[in-house]
N, C-alpha and C positions, 0 to 999 in steps of 0.2 A: 504494500500500500504506500502511495506517495503522500507524505505529510506536508502539504503546502503551507507556506507562511502567509499571513495576512495582516501584518502589523501596519500601523498608520504612519509610522515614522522610521526611517532607516538612517543609521550613522555609519560612515566609512570606518571600519575597524582600524585602519592604518593611522588614524588620528588619535587613537587611544594608546595606552601603555602596552608595549610589546616586550616580553621577556623570553629568554631561552635561545638567543642568537649568539653565536660565537664571534662572528665578524659581519655585522649588518652591511647590506648592499643597497646603495642609492637606487631608487626606482623599483626595487623589489623588496618591499617591506617584510615579507615572510620568508625570505631566504635565510638559511642558517649561516652561510659563508659567502663572501663576496667572490664571485668567480671571475671578476676582472682583475682582482689582486692575486688570486691563487688559481692559476690556469692549469688545472689537471688535464693530462693527456687522455686519461680514461673517461670516456663519455658517460659511463654509468655513475662515476664519482661526481662528475659535473651535475648530472641530474639530481643526485642525492643532496647536493648543496642547496638545491631549491626546494627540497621536501621539508616542511616545517615540523619535523618530529621533535617533540618536546617544547616547541614554541607555543606561547599562550598569550592571549589578549586579556588585560586587566581593566576593569571598569566598575563604576558604581552607578546603579540605576534604581529609581523608585517605581519602575514600571511593574504592572501586575502580570505581564507576560513578556517573555523574551524569545525572539525568533532569530533566524539567520537566513540569508540567501548568499550563495557563494558559487564561484566557478573554479573548476580544477582543469588542469591540462589533460588531454586525452591519454589514457592508459588502461590496460586491461586489469581486472581484479585478480589478485593472487589467490591461489586455491587454499592456502593454509592460513589465511587471515580474514577477519571479519570485514565487511564493507565499512562499518563505522570507524574501525581503526585506520583503514586505508584512505577513505575520502570524507569521512564524517568528523564530528567533533563532540566533545562532552564538556558540560558546564558544571563548575563547582561554585558554591556560595559559602562565604565564610561567616559563621555565626558563633559568637563567644570564643573566637580564636581557632575554631575548627573548620576545615574545609570539608564540605559535604556535597556529594554529587546531587545536582538538581535535575539533570536530564541530558538527553543526547540529541544532537542534530543529525538526523537520519538522511544519508545521501540517496540520490536517485541513481538510475542506471546509466545516465548520460553524464555530461560535464557541467550542466547547470543544475543547481540544487536549491531547494527552499524547504525549511522545516521549522515547525514550532518546537522549541526546546522545553519550556516550562510555562505554565499559565495558572491563573487563579491565585496568584500570590497576594499578600496583604497590602501592597502599596507602600511599605516602608523601605527606606534605602537599603540596598543589598550590595555587598562587595562580591564581585564576580570574577572568576578566572575561567576562560574558555580555551581549552586545549585544541590545537589545530590538527589537521590530518597528518598522519605519520608517513603515508606512502603515496602522496600525490603532490604535485606542485600546485600551490594555491594562488590563483590569479587575482581574484577579487573576493572581498568579504564585507558584508554589511550586517550590522546588528539591528534587529527590528524591535521597536518598543511602542507603547501606547502614545497616542498624540498627547502632548503636554508633559510627558514624562521626561526626566533629565537623564542624560548619559554623560558621565565625565570620566576622565582617566583616573585610575587608581594607582597610587604609588606602589612600587614593588615591595612586598613584605620581606624580601630577602636581603640580608646584610652581607653574607658571604657567598662566594661563587666557586663551584667545583666543576671543572670540565670533565665530562665522562666520554672518553674516546673508545670506540669499540665496534663490534660486529653487528649482525642482525639482532643479537640478543639485546644489545644496547639500543639499537634503532627502534625496536619494539615488537619484533615477531616473537610469539604470536599472542600478545596481550589482547584482551577483548576490545579495548578502546584506547584512545590516545592517553587519557589520564591514568591508565593502568600500567604503563611501561614502568620499569623499575626506577629510572631516574626521576620521573614525575612523582611516583609514590614516595620515594625517599625525601624529595623536596618537601612535600606536605607533612611528612612525619617528623622532620627535623628542624624546619625553618631555615635550612641551608639550600641554596639553589644549585641543584645538580643539572648542569646544562648538557643536553643530549647531543653528542657528536658521533652518533652511530652511523656506520656505512656498511650496510648489509652486503656480505660476501667480499668486501673490498678493504677490510682493515688488515693490512699486511706489512705493517712497520715500514711503509715507504718513506723515503727522504722528504717527499713533498708534504706528507702529514707531519713529519718531525718539524719542518719549517713552520707550518701553520700553528702548531702547538707551541713552538718556541716563541712565536710572535704574539701569542694570545695572553692577555692579562687575566689572571684568576688567582684565587687563594690556595688552590690545590688542584691536582690532576689525578683522575682515577682511570685506569686502563683495563678494558676487556680486550686485550691485544693478541690473544693466542688461539682464538676460535677459527680464524681464516687462514693464516699462513701455514705452509707446510713445515715440517721439522727442519728441512734444509733452509728455508727462508728465515726461520728463527735463528738458526746458527749463523747465517750470513749477515743478518740485519740488526739483531737486537742490541748488540754492544754499541754500535754507532748511534742507533735511535736513542738509547738511554743517555749516552754521553752528550748528545745535542741538547736534550732537555735539561740535564743537570747543569750544563753551562749556561743555558738561558734562564733557568729558575733555581739558582743554587740554594735558596733558603725555603723553597716550597716543597711540601710533601708530594712525592710521585708514587702512587699506590697502584701496583700491578696485581691483577686478580688472575688466578689460574682459570683456564677454560673448563667447561663442564664435560663430563663423560657423555659422549653421544651414544644413546641407547641402541642404535643400530648395531653397535659393536657387541651387544649381548649375544647375538647369534651369527652375525656376519664376521667371519674370521679375518678377512682382509681389512674391514673397517676397524676392527678391534686392534689390529697390529698398528695401523696408521695412527689412530687416536692415542694409543698408549705411548708410541714414540714421541708424538707431539707433546703430550702432557709431561713426559719425563724430560724432554729437551728443555721445555720452558722452566720446569722445576729446578733442574740443575743450574741453568744459567742465571735464573733470578735469585737463587740463594747466594750465588757468588756476587752478583751485582748489589744485592742488599747489604752485603758485608763491605763492599768496595766503597759505596756512597752512603753518607750519613742520612740523607733524606729520601732514599729509595726503599720502598717496602714491598713485600710480597705476601699476598694472601693465598696460601696453598689450599688444596682440597678440591677435588673435581666432582663431588657428589651433591652439590648444593641444590640440584633439582630433585634429589631423592634417589634412593637405590631401587625403588619399586617400579620405575619406568612410567609412572602415572603423571609426572610433572611436565610433560611436553605434549605438543600438538602432533608432532610428526617424527619422533625419536631424536629431534635436534633442537627445535625452538620451544621456548618455555610457554606454558599456559599460565593463566592467572594463578593456579595452584603452584606451578613451578616457581613463579616469581615470588609468591608468598614465602616459599621455602628459601629461596635465594636471599631475600631481604632479611629473613630471620637469622640466617647464618652469616651473611656478609656485613650487614649494617652495624652491629655492635662493634665489630673489629675496625670498620672504617671510622666510626665515631671516636673510638679510643685514640686512633692516630691523629685525627683532626683536632681533638682537644689539646694535644701537645703543642699545637700551633695557635691556640686561642680561637679555633674555629668551632663554634657551637651555636 
C-alpha cells in the first residue's frame, strides 16, 4: 500500500540541522563525503559517498502530524535488506532525554516517495531526528507539517564525535531500518555521535581511505576494517594504514574491532578456511600494533553475532538480533577506552 503525504506545508530539509556527515559536499547536502575533494577511482565507492547512511535531519516542530516527500536516485532493491532501510526513513522524538521511534517513512516502488510518518500528536513542540536512507542517494527531501505549525533547526545533542569506518556491517546491512544500524543505536544510547562511514564490500584498508580519515576531525576513530579485505590485503596494507592514522591523530584513540565469524563457514569448508585465516591474520597483526602504538586498541573476538547462527540475515550480515548482541558485547569495551580520553 502506498502511504501518500498530504501535509499543508513543506520545508526543505537541507535548511535544517544535518548530522552524520564526514566531509559535507556543497550542492549535495546529504552526501557523507565530498567526492570533488576525494576522487575515488572505484565507482561503487563514489556512489556510496552519496548514500546518507547514518545521516539524520534534526528539527523541532509543534505540528500534530509529520510527513515527508523525497526523491532517490534510481537503483534496484537489494534482496537481503528491507525497503525502509534502503530508501525509507525513520523518525525519532526525544522526550525526557530519551529518543523514541515515532514512525517510518515508507518508500514507494519508484524514485519519488511520499509518506505520513506520524499523526494525531498533541501539538506540543517535539524534538525530532529523522534518519535518512542507508542504501540510496537522496536527491530531495521535504518535511511536511500542518499549516501554521513551526519547523526550526534543532541543535545537535552530541558533544563528541567518533568516526566509524567499516564494511557493510557498519553501512547497515541488514538492520531493519536506518535508525537501527549499530552506529545510530550507539549514538542514542551514549550521547556520543558515532558517524557512519561504512562502505559495503569496499572497506579494504586502501590508501585513499587512510587519507580521508587522516584529514577528518573527530575525537576518536572506530574501525570495522577486517570484514572485506583478504588475508593477503591485510598483511600488505594494515601497517601503512595504521601508521598514516597514528601520524595524523597521535593523541586520538584508534579502536580496531575484529571481524565476525561468517556462519557460512559452519558447513562450507572453503569459507571456513578463508575466514579463519583472515581472523587470525588480523588478530596477530593488531596485537602487535596495539603494543607498538600507545593509542591503538584492538577488540578481539569474532562471535559477537552469537554462536547459534541466528544473528544474521544471510550467514554474513547482522539482523537486529545480531546487532543487539554486537552492541552488548562491543559497546562496554568501546566506552571504557573512550572514557580514558574524556569522551563520555
